[in-house]
C-alpha positions in Angstrom: 90.7 85.1 122.6 90.4 87.3 119.4 87.4 89.8 119.9 85.2 89.9 116.9 83.4 93.2 118.2 82.8 96.3 115.9 84.4 99.0 117.9 84.1 102.2 115.6 86.4 103.2 114.2 88.5 100.2 114.5 86.3 97.9 112.4 84.4 98.2 108.9 82.0 96.5 110.5 79.8 99.1 111.6 76.3 100.9 110.6 78.2 103.5 108.6 81.0 103.3 105.7 83.3 105.3 107.9 82.7 103.0 110.9 81.1 106.4 112.8 77.6 106.8 113.8 76.1 110.2 112.6 76.1 111.3 116.4 79.8 110.9 116.6 80.2 112.9 113.0 78.1 115.5 114.7 80.1 115.7 117.8 83.0 117.6 116.1 86.5 117.3 115.6 87.4 117.3 119.2 85.3 114.5 120.0 86.7 112.6 117.0 90.4 113.3 117.9 89.6 111.8 121.4 87.7 108.8 120.1 90.6 108.3 117.5 93.2 108.5 120.5 91.2 105.8 122.2 91.3 103.6 119.0 94.7 103.5 118.9 95.2 102.6 122.6 92.7 99.8 122.0 94.4 98.4 119.3 97.7 98.3 121.1 96.0 97.0 124.1 96.7 99.7 126.2 93.1 99.3 127.6 94.0 102.0 130.6 94.6 104.6 128.2 92.0 103.7 126.1 89.3 103.9 128.6 91.2 107.4 130.2 90.7 108.6 125.9 87.0 107.8 126.0 86.4 109.6 129.2 87.9 112.9 127.7 85.4 112.0 124.6 82.4 111.8 127.0 83.7 115.2 128.6 83.5 116.8 125.1 80.4 115.1 123.8 78.3 112.7 126.0 76.0 110.3 125.2 77.6 109.0 121.8 77.0 105.1 120.7 80.6 105.1 119.1 81.9 105.8 122.8 79.9 103.0 124.4 80.7 100.8 121.6 84.5 100.7 122.4 83.9 100.6 126.1 82.0 97.4 125.8 84.9 95.9 123.3 87.3 96.8 126.0 85.5 95.4 128.6 85.0 92.3 126.6 88.6 92.0 126.4 89.5 92.3 130.0 86.6 89.8 130.7 84.4 92.1 132.5 81.4 90.7 130.9 78.7 92.9 132.9 80.1 96.1 132.2 80.4 95.2 128.3 76.9 94.2 128.4 75.8 97.3 130.0 78.1 99.2 127.5 76.3 97.6 124.5 72.7 97.8 125.8 73.4 101.9 126.2 75.0 102.1 122.8 72.3 100.2 121.1 69.4 102.8 122.8 71.4 106.0 122.0 71.7 104.4 118.1 68.2 102.6 117.8 68.0 99.7 115.0 71.8 99.6 115.0 72.8 95.8 114.1 75.9 95.8 116.1 75.2 96.6 119.5 73.0 93.5 119.2 75.6 91.7 117.4 77.8 92.1 120.3 75.6 91.0 122.9 75.2 87.8 121.3 79.1 87.5 120.6 79.5 88.4 124.9 77.4 85.1 125.3 79.5 82.9 122.8 82.6 84.4 124.9 81.1 83.3 128.1 80.5 79.8 126.4 77.0 80.1 126.8 76.2 78.5 123.2 72.5 77.8 123.7 71.6 81.2 124.7 74.5 82.6 121.8 72.6 80.6 119.3 69.2 81.8 119.9 70.5 85.7 120.2 72.1 85.2 116.9 69.4 83.5 115.4 67.4 86.6 116.1 69.8 89.0 114.2 68.9 87.0 110.9 66.6 90.1 109.7 69.8 91.9 109.1 70.1 91.1 105.6 73.4 92.9 104.9 75.2 90.5 107.3 73.1 87.6 106.7 76.2 85.7 106.1 78.2 86.3 108.9 74.9 85.6 111.2 74.3 82.5 109.3 77.9 81.2 110.3 77.5 82.4 114.0 74.1 80.2 114.1 75.9 77.1 112.3 79.1 77.7 115.0 76.9 78.3 118.4 74.3 75.4 117.6 77.5 73.0 117.1 79.1 74.4 120.2 76.0 73.5 122.0 75.9 69.9 120.9 72.8 70.6 118.6 73.7 69.8 115.1 69.6 69.3 114.2 69.5 73.0 114.5 73.0 74.0 113.0 72.0 72.1 109.7 68.9 74.1 108.4 71.1 77.2 108.7 73.6 75.7 107.0 71.8 74.3 104.3 70.3 77.8 104.0 73.6 79.4 103.1 73.8 80.6 99.6 76.8 79.2 97.2 78.7 81.2 95.7 78.8 83.3 98.8 79.8 87.0 99.0 81.9 86.3 102.3 84.4 83.7 103.6 81.2 82.3 105.7 80.2 79.7 104.0 83.4 77.9 103.5 84.3 78.1 107.4 80.4 77.2 108.5 81.1 73.9 106.1 84.6 73.4 108.0 82.7 74.0 111.3 80.2 71.1 110.7 83.0 69.1 109.5 85.3 69.5 112.4 82.5 68.8 114.6 81.4 65.8 113.2 85.3 64.5 113.9 86.2 64.8 109.7 89.1 67.1 110.1 89.6 66.1 106.3 86.8 67.9 105.1 87.5 70.6 107.7 90.9 71.2 106.6 89.4 70.9 103.0 87.1 73.9 103.4 89.3 75.9 105.7 92.1 75.9 103.1 89.7 76.8 100.4 88.1 79.5 102.4 91.3 81.2 102.6 92.5 80.7 99.1 89.3 82.3 97.7 88.9 85.1 100.1 92.5 85.4 101.4 93.6 85.8 105.3 92.1 89.6 105.8 88.7 88.6 104.7 88.9 85.1 106.5 90.4 86.2 109.6 87.4 86.3 112.0 86.3 83.1 110.8 89.3 81.5 110.9 90.2 82.7 114.3 86.5 81.3 115.3 87.6 78.1 114.7 90.9 78.2 115.8 89.4 79.4 119.5 88.3 75.8 120.0 91.1 74.1 118.6 89.9 72.9 115.1 92.7 74.9 113.6 96.1 76.1 114.8 96.2 79.6 116.5 97.7 82.2 114.1 101.6 82.9 114.5 102.5 86.4 116.2 102.8 88.2 113.1 99.4 87.1 112.0 100.0 84.5 109.6 98.5 81.0 109.4 101.1 78.5 111.1 103.0 75.9 109.0 102.0 77.0 105.3 99.0 78.6 103.5 97.7 75.1 102.1 97.1 74.1 105.8 97.6 70.5 104.8 99.1 69.8 108.4 96.2 71.2 110.4 95.0 69.2 113.3 91.8 67.8 114.2 89.6 68.6 117.0 91.5 69.3 120.2 90.8 66.2 122.5 88.3 67.4 125.7 86.0 69.5 123.2 82.9 68.0 123.7 80.9 69.3 120.9 78.3 66.6 119.9 77.2 64.0 122.3 79.3 61.1 121.7 81.9 62.9 119.9 85.6 62.8 120.8 85.5 59.8 122.8 82.8 61.0 125.3 80.5 58.5 126.1 
C-alpha cells in the first residue's frame, strides 16, 4: 500500500515550500544532513537504517517535528500504527497549527480501514483551505468506503470545477466505481490522468488502486495496459462499499 504521508523533506506536501519546518532549518547543517540521510534510507525502504539516522538527528537536535513526522511515516509503513500515531501527535505538539500531522493521523485511520472515523477526521480538516481539494477527495472516498454515500455526496458537490488538482476527477471516479459504474469511473480516471499527468495524479490514482477500482501501477511506476486506461476493470469482487452493491444482499 502506498503511504501518503508528508514526511519532510521527502514530499512537497509540507508546511514550508522547502518541506522543512522552521525548527529544522534552525537546527543546523549537521541535523539536516542526518535528516537527509534518513530520508534517502526511507525512500529506499531501508527503514532500520532510516530510524538509526533519525536517532542521530535526535542526538544533534532533539524535539524537531520533522524527525517525528518521518518516524511516523516509517512506523505506518511497518503497520506499527500505535507508534505512528504517537509520532504524529508529537510532531503536532512541536509544531502547533501544522496541517500535516493532523492529516497523517486521519490517514492512519484510513490505513486501518476505520472508514467512518477517518471520514470524521478528514472532515475536521476542511478548515485548511490551501489543501481543500485533497481533503474533499478524502471525505468523499472515506464516506464511500464507509458505505455512507449520503455523506459523500455533499462533499462531492462542493468541489469546484475547474480544479487546481486532480482531486475533482478522482472523487468523481470514486463515486462512479462505488456505484458499480465502471464506465464513468474509467472515464474520470482517464481524464484526470490526461489533464494533470501521472505525477500530479499519483496519490489519487493509488488510492483507487488500493481498493481494486483501478490496476496497481507497474514496478516502474507506470499505469498498466495503456495511458488511456480503456481496459480498466470495475470494482474488485468482495469490496463491499455500498449496502447491496457488488452482489451483497
